[in-house]
C-alpha positions as CSV (number, residue, x, y, z in Angstrom):
1,M,-19.4,-61.7,-140.8
2,K,-21.9,-63.7,-138.7
3,R,-21.7,-63.4,-135.0
4,R,-19.8,-66.3,-133.5
5,T,-22.0,-67.8,-130.8
6,F,-20.6,-71.3,-130.1
7,F,-17.6,-72.9,-128.6
8,R,-15.2,-75.3,-130.1
9,S,-12.5,-75.2,-127.5
10,A,-9.6,-77.6,-127.6
11,T,-9.4,-79.6,-124.4
12,L,-5.7,-79.8,-123.7
13,A,-3.8,-81.1,-120.6
14,A,-1.1,-78.9,-119.2
15,G,1.8,-81.3,-118.9
16,G,5.3,-81.0,-117.4
17,A,6.6,-80.8,-113.9
18,V,7.0,-77.0,-114.1
19,V,3.3,-76.4,-114.7
20,A,1.2,-75.9,-111.6
21,G,-2.2,-77.4,-111.3
22,T,-4.5,-79.5,-113.4
23,A,-6.1,-78.4,-116.6
24,G,-9.3,-77.7,-114.7
25,E,-7.6,-75.6,-112.2
26,L,-5.8,-73.7,-114.9
27,V,-9.1,-72.9,-116.6
28,A,-10.7,-71.9,-113.3
29,T,-7.8,-69.6,-112.4
30,T,-7.7,-68.0,-115.8
31,R,-11.5,-67.5,-115.7
32,A,-11.2,-65.8,-112.4
33,Q,-8.5,-63.5,-113.7
34,A,-10.6,-62.7,-116.8
35,Q,-13.7,-62.0,-114.7
36,T,-11.9,-59.3,-112.9
37,G,-12.4,-57.2,-116.1
38,L,-8.8,-57.0,-117.1
39,R,-8.9,-56.1,-120.8
40,I,-6.8,-54.4,-123.3
41,N,-7.8,-51.1,-125.0
42,G,-9.3,-52.2,-128.3
43,A,-9.6,-48.7,-129.7
44,R,-6.0,-47.9,-128.9
45,I,-4.5,-51.0,-130.5
46,N,-6.6,-50.5,-133.7
47,A,-5.5,-46.8,-133.8
48,H,-1.9,-47.8,-133.5
49,L,-2.3,-50.3,-136.4
50,A,-3.8,-47.5,-138.5
51,E,-0.9,-45.2,-137.7
52,L,1.7,-47.9,-138.5
53,S,0.0,-48.5,-141.9
54,K,1.2,-45.0,-143.0
55,F,4.8,-46.2,-143.1
56,G,5.3,-47.7,-146.6
57,R,1.7,-47.1,-147.6
58,N,1.1,-47.9,-151.3
59,P,-1.6,-46.7,-153.7
60,Q,-3.4,-50.1,-153.5
61,G,-4.2,-49.5,-149.8
62,G,-1.7,-51.8,-148.2
63,V,2.0,-51.3,-147.5
64,S,5.3,-52.1,-149.1
65,R,7.4,-51.9,-145.9
66,V,10.0,-54.5,-147.0
67,A,12.8,-55.2,-144.6
68,Y,15.8,-52.8,-144.6
69,S,13.8,-50.1,-146.5
70,D,13.4,-46.5,-145.3
71,A,9.7,-47.4,-144.6
72,D,10.8,-50.3,-142.4
73,R,13.2,-48.1,-140.4
74,D,10.6,-45.4,-140.0
75,G,8.0,-47.9,-138.9
76,R,10.4,-49.4,-136.4
77,A,11.1,-45.9,-134.9
78,Y,7.3,-45.5,-134.4
79,L,7.2,-48.9,-132.7
80,M,10.1,-48.0,-130.4
81,Q,8.3,-44.8,-129.3
82,L,5.2,-46.8,-128.5
83,M,7.4,-49.1,-126.4
84,R,8.9,-46.2,-124.6
85,D,5.4,-44.8,-124.0
86,A,4.6,-48.1,-122.3
87,T,7.7,-47.5,-120.0
88,L,9.5,-50.5,-121.5
89,A,13.3,-50.5,-121.7
90,V,14.0,-50.4,-125.4
91,S,17.0,-51.7,-127.3
92,V,18.1,-53.0,-130.6
93,D,20.3,-56.1,-130.5
94,T,23.2,-56.9,-132.7
95,A,21.0,-58.8,-135.1
96,G,18.7,-55.8,-135.6
97,N,15.8,-57.1,-133.5
98,I,13.9,-54.6,-131.3
99,W,13.3,-55.5,-127.6
100,G,11.1,-53.8,-125.1
101,K,11.7,-55.2,-121.6
102,R,9.8,-55.0,-118.3
103,P,11.3,-56.6,-115.1
104,G,9.4,-59.1,-113.1
105,S,8.9,-59.3,-109.3
106,Q,10.7,-62.6,-108.7
107,A,14.4,-62.8,-109.1
108,G,16.0,-65.6,-111.1
109,L,13.1,-66.3,-113.4
110,K,13.6,-66.2,-117.2
111,P,11.6,-63.9,-119.4
112,I,8.3,-64.6,-121.1
113,V,8.9,-63.5,-124.7
114,F,6.1,-62.4,-127.1
115,G,5.9,-60.4,-130.3
116,S,6.1,-60.7,-134.0
117,H,7.4,-58.5,-136.9
118,I,6.4,-55.4,-138.9
119,D,8.2,-55.8,-142.2
120,S,5.9,-56.7,-145.1
121,V,6.1,-58.3,-148.5
122,P,6.0,-56.0,-151.5
123,E,2.4,-54.7,-151.9
124,G,1.4,-56.4,-148.7
125,G,-1.3,-55.8,-146.1
126,N,-1.6,-53.9,-142.8
127,Y,-2.1,-56.9,-140.4
128,D,0.5,-59.6,-141.1
129,G,2.9,-59.4,-138.2
130,D,1.7,-56.0,-137.2
131,V,-1.2,-57.3,-135.0
132,G,1.2,-59.5,-133.0
133,T,3.8,-56.8,-132.5
134,L,1.6,-53.9,-131.6
135,G,-0.7,-56.3,-129.7
136,A,2.3,-57.3,-127.5
137,V,3.0,-53.6,-126.7
138,E,-0.7,-53.2,-125.9
139,V,-0.5,-56.0,-123.4
140,A,2.4,-54.4,-121.7
141,Q,0.6,-51.0,-121.7
142,T,-2.5,-52.6,-120.1
143,L,-0.5,-54.3,-117.4
144,I,1.2,-51.0,-116.5
145,E,-2.0,-49.1,-116.4
146,Q,-3.7,-51.7,-114.3
147,G,-0.8,-51.9,-111.9
148,V,-0.2,-55.6,-112.6
149,T,3.4,-56.8,-112.2
150,T,4.2,-60.3,-113.4
151,R,6.5,-62.7,-111.6
152,H,8.6,-63.3,-114.8
153,P,10.3,-60.5,-116.7
154,L,8.5,-59.7,-120.0
155,D,10.4,-59.3,-123.2
156,I,8.4,-57.9,-126.1
157,V,10.2,-58.4,-129.4
158,C,9.9,-57.2,-133.0
159,W,11.9,-59.6,-135.3
160,Q,13.6,-58.1,-138.3
161,N,13.1,-59.4,-141.8
162,E,10.6,-62.1,-141.1
163,E,9.2,-62.0,-144.6
164,G,12.6,-62.5,-146.2
165,G,13.5,-65.6,-144.3
166,L,12.9,-65.3,-140.5
167,Y,16.4,-63.7,-140.2
168,G,15.9,-62.0,-136.9
169,S,14.6,-65.0,-135.0
170,H,17.1,-67.2,-136.8
171,A,20.0,-65.1,-135.6
172,A,18.5,-65.1,-132.0
173,T,18.3,-68.9,-131.9
174,D,21.0,-70.3,-134.2
175,A,24.3,-69.4,-136.0
176,V,24.0,-67.3,-139.2
177,T,26.4,-68.3,-141.9
178,A,28.5,-65.9,-144.0
179,Q,26.6,-67.2,-147.1
180,E,23.3,-66.2,-145.5
181,L,24.7,-62.7,-144.6
182,A,25.8,-62.3,-148.2
183,G,22.2,-63.0,-149.5
184,V,20.4,-60.0,-151.1
185,S,17.1,-59.0,-149.7
186,V,14.1,-57.5,-151.5
187,S,15.3,-54.0,-150.5
188,G,18.5,-54.6,-152.6
189,K,20.7,-54.6,-149.5
190,T,22.5,-57.7,-148.4
191,I,21.4,-59.2,-145.1
192,R,24.7,-58.0,-143.6
193,D,24.2,-54.4,-144.8
194,G,20.5,-54.6,-143.8
195,I,21.4,-55.5,-140.2
196,R,23.7,-52.5,-140.1
197,F,21.0,-50.3,-141.6
198,L,18.7,-51.2,-138.7
199,G,21.3,-50.5,-136.0
200,G,22.7,-54.0,-135.5
201,D,26.2,-55.3,-135.9
202,P,26.6,-58.4,-138.1
203,T,30.1,-59.0,-136.8
204,R,28.7,-59.5,-133.2
205,L,25.6,-61.7,-133.9
206,E,26.6,-64.2,-131.2
207,E,25.8,-61.6,-128.6
208,S,22.1,-61.8,-129.6
209,R,22.0,-65.5,-129.5
210,R,19.6,-67.2,-127.0
211,R,19.8,-70.8,-126.0
212,T,17.6,-73.5,-124.5
213,G,16.8,-72.4,-121.0
214,D,17.2,-68.7,-121.6
215,V,13.5,-68.1,-121.9
216,T,10.5,-69.3,-120.0
217,C,8.3,-69.5,-123.1
218,Y,7.3,-67.7,-126.3
219,F,3.9,-66.5,-127.5
220,E,3.0,-65.1,-130.9
221,L,-0.3,-63.6,-131.9
222,H,-0.9,-63.5,-135.7
223,I,-3.6,-63.3,-138.3
224,E,-4.4,-66.7,-139.7
225,Q,-3.6,-65.8,-143.3
226,G,-6.0,-68.5,-144.4
227,G,-9.8,-68.8,-144.5
228,I,-10.7,-71.5,-142.0
229,L,-11.6,-69.4,-138.9
230,D,-13.5,-66.9,-141.1
231,K,-15.4,-69.6,-143.0
232,E,-16.3,-71.5,-139.8
233,H,-17.2,-68.3,-137.8
234,L,-14.7,-69.0,-135.1
235,D,-12.9,-66.5,-132.9
236,I,-9.5,-68.0,-132.1
237,G,-7.1,-70.5,-133.7
238,I,-5.0,-72.5,-131.3
239,V,-2.0,-73.4,-133.3
240,E,-1.0,-77.0,-133.2
241,G,2.3,-76.4,-134.9
242,I,4.0,-74.9,-137.9
243,V,4.2,-77.2,-140.9
244,A,7.3,-78.7,-142.4
245,I,8.1,-77.4,-145.9
246,T,9.9,-79.4,-148.5
247,R,10.8,-77.8,-151.9
248,F,12.3,-79.2,-155.0
249,D,13.6,-77.6,-158.2
250,V,12.3,-79.8,-161.0
251,T,13.8,-80.0,-164.5
252,V,11.9,-81.8,-167.3
253,A,14.2,-82.6,-170.3
254,G,12.8,-83.4,-173.7
255,L,14.0,-82.4,-177.2
256,A,13.6,-79.0,-178.8
257,N,12.5,-79.3,-182.4
258,H,10.7,-77.4,-185.1
259,A,7.0,-77.0,-184.2
260,G,5.9,-77.0,-187.9
261,T,7.8,-80.0,-189.2
262,T,7.8,-82.5,-186.3
263,A,4.8,-84.8,-186.3
264,M,2.8,-85.1,-183.1
265,G,3.8,-88.7,-182.6
266,D,7.5,-87.9,-182.9
267,R,7.7,-85.2,-180.3
268,H,9.5,-85.2,-176.9
269,D,7.6,-82.2,-175.5
270,A,8.9,-81.2,-172.1
271,L,6.1,-78.7,-171.6
272,L,3.5,-81.4,-172.2
273,S,5.1,-83.6,-169.6
274,A,5.4,-80.7,-167.2
275,S,1.7,-79.9,-167.7
276,R,0.8,-83.5,-166.8
277,F,3.1,-83.3,-163.8
278,V,1.2,-80.2,-162.5
279,E,-2.1,-82.1,-162.7
280,A,-0.5,-85.1,-161.0
281,V,0.7,-83.1,-158.1
282,N,-2.7,-81.7,-157.5
283,R,-4.4,-85.1,-157.9
284,I,-2.1,-86.9,-155.5
285,A,-2.2,-84.3,-152.8
286,T,-6.0,-84.1,-153.1
287,A,-6.5,-87.8,-153.0
288,T,-4.5,-88.3,-149.8
289,P,-6.5,-87.9,-146.6
290,G,-5.2,-85.1,-144.4
291,R,-4.3,-81.4,-144.4
292,Q,-1.3,-81.5,-146.6
293,V,-0.8,-79.2,-149.5
294,A,1.4,-79.5,-152.6
295,T,2.0,-76.7,-155.2
296,V,3.8,-76.1,-158.5
297,G,4.3,-72.4,-158.0
298,R,6.8,-71.5,-160.8
299,I,7.2,-72.9,-164.3
300,Q,9.2,-71.8,-167.3
301,A,9.7,-73.4,-170.8
302,F,12.8,-73.2,-172.9
303,P,13.7,-72.0,-175.4
304,G,10.4,-70.2,-175.2
305,A,9.8,-69.5,-178.9
306,V,6.4,-69.7,-180.4
307,N,7.6,-72.1,-183.2
308,V,9.8,-74.4,-181.1
309,I,8.7,-77.5,-179.2
310,P,9.9,-76.9,-175.6
311,G,13.0,-79.0,-175.0
312,R,13.3,-78.1,-171.3
313,V,11.0,-77.0,-168.6
314,E,12.1,-75.8,-165.1
315,C,9.5,-75.7,-162.3
316,T,9.1,-76.0,-158.6
317,L,7.4,-78.5,-156.2
318,E,6.5,-77.5,-152.7
319,M,4.8,-79.7,-150.1
320,R,3.7,-78.7,-146.6
321,D,2.3,-80.7,-143.6
322,L,2.8,-81.1,-139.9
323,D,3.8,-84.7,-140.5
324,A,7.3,-84.8,-142.2
325,E,6.9,-88.6,-142.9
326,K,3.7,-87.9,-144.9
327,I,5.6,-85.4,-147.0
328,K,8.2,-88.0,-147.7
329,R,5.5,-90.5,-148.8
330,L,3.8,-87.9,-151.0
331,G,7.1,-86.9,-152.5
332,A,7.9,-90.5,-153.4
333,E,4.4,-91.0,-155.0
334,I,4.8,-87.8,-157.0
335,R,8.2,-88.8,-158.2
336,A,7.0,-92.2,-159.3
337,E,4.2,-90.5,-161.3
338,A,6.7,-88.2,-162.9
339,E,8.8,-91.1,-164.0
340,R,5.6,-92.7,-165.6
341,I,4.8,-89.4,-167.4
342,G,8.4,-89.2,-168.6
343,K,8.3,-92.7,-170.1
344,Q,5.0,-91.9,-171.8
345,N,6.3,-88.7,-173.4
346,G,9.9,-89.6,-174.0
347,T,11.1,-87.1,-171.4
348,T,13.0,-87.3,-168.1
349,F,12.5,-85.6,-164.7
350,T,15.2,-84.5,-162.4
351,F,14.5,-83.4,-158.8
352,R,17.0,-81.2,-157.0
353,G,16.4,-80.6,-153.3
354,S,16.2,-77.0,-152.2
355,S,18.1,-75.4,-149.3
356,T,15.0,-73.7,-148.0
357,D,13.4,-76.8,-146.3
358,H,11.9,-76.2,-142.9
359,V,11.2,-78.9,-140.3
360,A,7.8,-79.0,-138.5
361,S,7.7,-77.0,-135.2
362,L,5.0,-78.3,-132.8
363,S,3.6,-75.9,-130.2
364,D,3.9,-77.0,-126.6
365,P,0.8,-78.7,-125.1
366,A,0.9,-76.6,-122.0
367,M,1.1,-73.4,-124.1
368,R,-1.9,-74.6,-126.1
369,A,-3.7,-75.2,-122.8
370,H,-3.0,-71.6,-121.7
371,V,-4.4,-70.2,-125.0
372,A,-7.4,-72.5,-124.7
373,A,-8.1,-71.6,-121.1
374,A,-7.8,-67.8,-121.8
375,S,-10.1,-68.1,-124.8
376,K,-12.7,-70.0,-122.9
377,A,-12.6,-67.6,-120.0
378,L,-13.2,-64.8,-122.4
379,G,-16.1,-66.5,-124.0
380,L,-14.4,-67.0,-127.3
381,S,-14.8,-70.0,-129.7
382,T,-11.6,-71.9,-130.7
383,K,-10.2,-74.4,-133.1
384,L,-7.0,-76.4,-132.9
385,M,-5.3,-76.0,-136.2
386,P,-1.9,-76.1,-138.0
387,S,-0.1,-73.1,-139.4
388,G,0.5,-73.5,-143.1
389,A,2.7,-70.4,-143.2
390,G,6.1,-70.0,-141.6
391,H,6.6,-67.8,-138.5
392,D,9.3,-66.7,-136.2
393,A,7.7,-69.0,-133.6
394,Q,9.2,-72.0,-135.4
395,N,12.7,-70.7,-134.5
396,M,11.8,-69.9,-130.9
397,A,10.4,-73.4,-130.5
398,R,14.1,-74.6,-130.7
399,I,14.9,-73.0,-127.3
400,G,11.7,-73.2,-125.3
401,P,7.9,-73.9,-125.1
402,M,6.1,-72.1,-128.0
403,G,2.5,-71.1,-128.4
404,M,0.7,-69.3,-131.3
405,I,-2.7,-67.6,-131.4
406,F,-4.6,-67.0,-134.6
407,I,-7.3,-64.5,-135.4
408,P,-9.5,-64.7,-138.5
409,S,-8.4,-63.2,-141.8
410,V,-11.5,-62.1,-143.7
411,G,-11.9,-64.1,-146.9
412,G,-8.6,-65.9,-146.1
413,I,-6.7,-63.1,-147.9
414,S,-3.1,-62.3,-146.9
415,H,0.1,-60.8,-148.5
416,S,-2.3,-58.5,-150.3
417,P,-3.6,-54.9,-149.8
418,K,-7.0,-56.6,-149.3
419,E,-5.8,-58.4,-146.2
420,F,-8.2,-57.6,-143.3
421,S,-9.0,-58.6,-139.8
422,T,-11.9,-56.9,-138.0
423,P,-11.2,-54.5,-135.1
424,K,-13.2,-56.8,-132.8
425,D,-11.2,-59.9,-133.8
426,I,-8.0,-58.0,-133.2
427,E,-9.2,-56.9,-129.8
428,N,-10.2,-60.5,-129.0
429,G,-6.8,-61.8,-130.0
430,V,-4.9,-59.3,-127.9
431,N,-7.0,-60.1,-124.9
432,V,-6.3,-63.8,-125.4
433,L,-2.6,-63.0,-125.6
434,L,-2.9,-60.9,-122.4
435,H,-4.5,-63.7,-120.4
436,S,-2.3,-66.4,-121.9
437,V,0.8,-64.5,-120.8
438,L,-0.7,-64.1,-117.3
439,A,-1.5,-67.9,-117.2
440,A,2.0,-68.8,-118.2
441,D,3.4,-66.4,-115.6
442,R,1.3,-68.2,-112.9
443,A,2.0,-71.7,-114.2
444,Y,5.8,-71.9,-114.7
445,K,7.2,-72.0,-111.2
446,E,10.8,-73.2,-111.8
447,R,12.0,-71.1,-114.7
């Protein structure tokens, strides 16, 4: 990877009555703090990441530490010991989330919360979630070693089952339904049984609930999981927001018939229409200016016999963008094109909305300013960018100011054993997290 030698820092104003000082004063104060030499231990955080990678290690070189598995539980035990080593008060809430807490010096202030998750997808990598969680512990360890006590309490969190649906942060910020608890996770356990497996109590989830005003703010450090920072040789991504996601289950209905006796002009081929639909989704999303994406990720033809013209096809449509209105416009254009394709081929399209839609979650301008100031003070280049993937931060944005920090993913690879972020990029990201937390601790005076 080429050395990154230039700046592309986002210039962001720190707004709101509870934020002290101008953006320039914020940068100056953060720079002064950074110039004191306060830094995390890069060798230590990378050693901890290597040790965590042993829990659920697979032959491909990554991990299969899916939520509620033995590997997940063992990895969590390792994490809790690191928290104790950092003299944090460790507990597991009724939702199964792990908390490591350190008191602040000023009574009455709400905690600054930061962390991520350590569960993985099947055959996943060693950095997704892990960098943010172990990085948060490293920040606490550094503050303790350097004798720095923040005004606000610090709450370091490891959310449970992020990969399966953000369940830990969902339970911490909203009500969880009986239907959600009955859902079956990748481990084979229901969410209800998985929470119990991790030491929580699904009958007392309300005790883990936090509401607006219960936290000062929330930071999450994460690998980008895309290739923008790596491609542009930038150090830090300042996350503008987490995209809205809209999904549809799409059914294409035609007429199943004999493949050998039905003339080409007499066919109502559902798979032919679906193929043209896939091309149309890509064409429409590409032709529209902006950062939106649209994907047909699953498709199946019925009856699925070699000598039968497909009479029905089931597929998916997913669209993502920070602008929910743009997604609506794209969806309308795609559906209009599907209707045209259907008329051309003698087939029909039916769109059924999915229950997995997510609204866009914008990061707080003042939180972006803290990350920008910390990055600049540390001499790191930055880019303001959206997150195309979902994160626990989108749930925490419901109850307080949220900010996310990205570090490069080499080659843009994630959810794969080949997922990799360099030790230096990890060290940079954790240092930005450290100084962003300190900046927020100085800035928020009234909560």
